N, C-alpha and C positions, 0 to 999 in steps of 0.2 A: 359176443358183441362185436359187430363188424365195424361200426363207425361211432365216433364220440356223440353224434347227434341222436343215437339210439338210447342214450343214457336216460333212465327214468328220473325225472325231476320231482314229480308228485306221485308218490307210491300209492296213495289211496285211490286216486283217479287214473293212475297209469298214464300220466302225461309225460311225453318225452321232451328232451332238449330241443329237438327239431320242431315240435309243435309250438313251443314257446318262441323260438326264433322266427317261425312263420308269422306269429302274431306281432312280434316286434317289427318285422319287415313291413307289415301292413300299417304301421304307425301307432300301434297300441303300446305305449311306454309307461303306463300307469298300472300299478299292481291290481287295482280293481277292474280295469278294462281287460287285462290279461286273464284275470280270474273269471270274468263273465264269458270271455271268448273261448277259453280252453277248459274251464272247470278246475284248473290248478288251484289248490287251496280250499276246495269245497268238500273234500272227503271227511271221513270220521275225525281226523286230527285237526281239521279246520286250519290247515296251513302250518301247524306247529313244526312239522318236519321239513316242509319245502319252502317256507317263506324266505329263508336266508339264501337258498340256492336261486330262487326266483329273483330276489332283489339283486344278487350278484350278476345274474345274466342281464338284467335291465341296466345296471350300472356299466357293465362291460360294453353292451351294445350302444348305449346312449352317450357314454363318456362322462356321465354324472358321477359325483362322489357317492359312495354307498350310503353315507349319512343323509343324503338328500332324497333318497328313495323312501317315500311314505309307505307305511304298511297298509295292507288291505283292511277293509272294515269287516266286522263280524256281525252276524245276525243270530239272534237267539233261536234255538238253543245252541250254545257253543259246544256243549257236550250232548251226546245222545241220551235221551230220556225215554224210559219205557212208558207205555200207555198206562200200565197199572200205577206207576208213580204219579202220573198226572191226575188220576182218579182218586188218589188218597185224600181224605178229608182231615186237614191238620187240627181241627178243633173238635 
């Protein structure tokens, strides 16, 4: 790794610190806006591994307190579901 900006923030989507900083420089300072612009937090884990890193970068860049950074929203399914599971008849 040559530079700190090459650090992967979102492992599922392979989003780097540099990509997040670019979004922040464009004025996207909300978790949902950054998620939509970069796909950070849209992978299999749905942000479980990267949301704290992402929130820390936003707080550092904006000067906001970490507690003031709202989490991103989740859309179902939060966990991957197989098609066969969806076709099961519970009754």
